[in-house]
N, C-alpha and C positions, 0 to 999 in steps of 0.2 A: 760459305768462307767469301764471304763478305769483306768488305772493307770496317765492320763491326770486330771482325774476330780480329781485323790485323791491330787494330786498336786497340783491342781488348787483351790484349799477347806482350803489347809494348805494356800495358802498367802492371799486367800482371810481374811480368820478367824486369823492368827499370825499377830506378825509386823513382815518384810522384814525379818530383820537380823536371828531371833528365826525361820522362815520361810529358808529361805537358811542354817544354821545348819543342821536345822530339815532333810530336804532332801539330804544337804550330810552324816550324818553322816546314814542314810538308805540308802542310795550307796555305802559307805564302809562297812556297815553291810551281803548287796546282794553281793560286790563281796567278800568276807569273806567265805560267803557260799557257793556262785559257788567255791571258789580255796580248801576248805577243804578238797575234799574227795584226790583231787591228792595231798595236803601235809601231807596229812593218807599213802596215796599208795606209798610216796616219802621218809617217816622218814620210812616205811616199810622194802624197799627194801635197802636204807641204810645201818640202822640194821642189816639186815641178812648179807650185806659185812662188817660190822664192825665185828659181829661174828664170821664170815667165815674167816680172817684178823688174827682173837686174836685163834682160832680153830689153824692155823698155825701157830703162835708163840707159841703154848704152846706148839705144837709138836716139831719145832725147836728144841726150850730149853731141853727138854726130851730127844729129838737124843743129842744134845750136852753132858749132862750129862751123859750120857752111854753111849757114847767116850770117855769122861774123865775117867769115875769107868773103865770105860777096860784097857785103856795104862794106870794104877795105878797100876790096879791089875796087870801088866805081868809086870811095873818097877823092882814092890814087888816081882814078883817068881823069876826076874833076881837077884835083889840086893840076895836072899835066895840061889838064886841056886850056889854053889861055882864054880867059871872059874877053870879053870887051875892053875896049883899051877907051879911056876920056884924055 
């Protein structure tokens, strides 16, 4: 009583078109069931990569913001400090 028996019973008891549709549907379900663990692993791996990229971009933005703030503070100090008077 293998899978062949079940397929044979489906074709015996149901009209041909419905039997074909049912076998195709069950085949698609089988493929999805087999590939689902790989798909989940791929999504988890990809999500981890995306998190790493976002973390990198946030660090880059913070670094740029600090550099701009330091540059502004230096410019303000230079404006406050009087230069040599002629």
